[in-house]
C-alpha positions, 0 to 999 in steps of 0.5 A: 499500499505504501508504494502505491500510496493506497491506490490500486495499480492498473491490472494486467491483461490477464487480470482484466480477463480473469475479472471479465470471466467473473461476469457469467457466474456472477450473473447466474448467481444474482439471477438465481436469488433475484436480480431485482433485489438490492445488495442491501437486502441480501442475507450474510450467506448470500453475500458470502456466496457471492463472494465465493462465486466471484473469487472462485471464478477469478482464481480459476481463470488466473490458474488456467492462464498460469498453467497455460503460460507454464506449459508454453515455457516448458515446451520452449525449454524442452526445445532448447534442450533438445536443440542443444543436445542435437548440437552436441551429438553433431559435434561428436560424430 
């Protein structure tokens, strides 16, 4: 908080995509308990469920994206290792 002087930093593209992925589950949940009800009328349990729906969707999207990036990095490194090994093999022949 001190580094940003209490201001939220700009979200990354990945974070924006994760936030956007919350919209459908959030809409489904709000629709299931009554779209016309004001938030102030939600019960404690309904608010906690709302938070769970949003946080779970956000975390799921972030995890998927991190796994996709890790797989891409892994494939790149495996290709580099294979290329280096092939280069060493050719040097010995």
